[in-house]
C-alpha positions in Angstrom: 0.2 0.3 0.0 1.2 3.6 -1.1 0.8 6.1 1.5 1.1 10.1 0.0 0.9 12.6 2.6 0.0 16.3 1.9 -0.1 19.3 4.2 -3.6 20.4 4.6 -2.3 23.7 2.7 -1.4 21.3 0.2 -4.9 19.4 -0.5 -7.3 22.0 0.7 -8.2 23.4 -2.8 -7.8 19.7 -4.7 -10.9 17.9 -5.8 -10.5 14.4 -4.3 -12.2 11.8 -6.7 -13.6 8.4 -5.0 -14.1 5.0 -7.3 -16.0 2.9 -4.6 -18.0 4.0 -1.9 -18.1 1.1 0.1 -17.1 0.6 3.8 -13.8 1.6 3.2 -14.8 4.5 0.9 -17.2 6.1 2.8 -15.0 6.0 5.9 -12.3 8.0 3.9 -14.9 10.6 3.0 -16.2 11.1 6.3 -13.1 11.3 7.6 -11.7 13.8 4.9 -14.9 16.3 5.3 -14.6 15.9 9.3 -10.9 16.8 9.3 -12.1 19.7 7.0 -9.3 18.6 4.7 -11.4 19.8 1.9 -15.2 20.8 1.4 -17.4 18.5 0.6 -18.3 20.3 -2.5 -14.6 19.1 -3.6 -15.4 15.6 -3.3 -16.4 13.3 -6.4 -17.7 9.8 -5.9 -18.5 7.0 -8.1 -19.9 3.6 -7.3 -22.0 0.7 -8.8 -24.3 1.0 -6.0 -26.4 4.3 -7.3 -28.8 4.2 -4.2 -25.4 4.7 -1.9 -24.1 7.2 -3.7 -27.7 9.2 -4.0 -27.4 8.7 0.1 -24.0 10.0 0.7 -24.8 12.8 -2.1 -27.6 14.2 0.2 -26.0 13.1 3.7 -22.9 14.6 3.0 -23.4 17.2 0.3 -20.8 15.3 -2.2 -20.7 15.3 -6.0 -21.7 12.0 -7.3 -20.6 11.0 -10.7 -22.1 9.0 -13.6 -19.2 6.6 -13.9 -15.4 6.2 -13.0 -14.4 8.1 -16.0 -16.2 11.1 -14.3 -14.6 10.7 -11.0 -11.2 10.6 -12.9 -11.9 14.0 -15.2 -13.4 15.6 -12.4 -10.4 15.0 -9.8 -7.0 16.6 -8.9 -6.6 13.4 -6.4 -8.1 9.8 -7.2 -8.6 7.3 -4.5 -9.5 3.9 -5.7 -11.5 2.4 -3.0 -12.5 -1.0 -4.1 -12.0 -4.3 -2.7 -10.5 -7.3 -5.1 -13.6 -8.7 -6.3 -15.1 -5.3 -7.5 -11.8 -4.2 -9.0 -11.9 -6.4 -12.2 -15.3 -4.9 -12.8 -14.2 -1.5 -11.9 -11.3 -1.5 -14.3 -11.6 -4.2 -17.2 -8.5 -4.6 -19.2 -8.7 -3.7 -22.5 -8.0 -5.3 -25.5 -4.7 -3.5 -26.5 -2.9 -4.4 -23.0 
């Protein structure tokens, strides 16, 4: 696991994207908001579970994305918070690989 640390000044104006909002992703999002590292409006999230995204959008005032590509395009920092089983669904191999 890689860990990148930034000062709060360095991340305060960044847009953070999350692919995956399960237990791990939700905990990270809530922790970032609680610690006031970035405003909730600077968080973008995608997940296969649309209902879960809508709950988080309403509860935490985050932005939800229509897919992983939206999360990538709208973010300065991307956090991939999916388990191994979901990883292959979230990131299928391209035919070029």
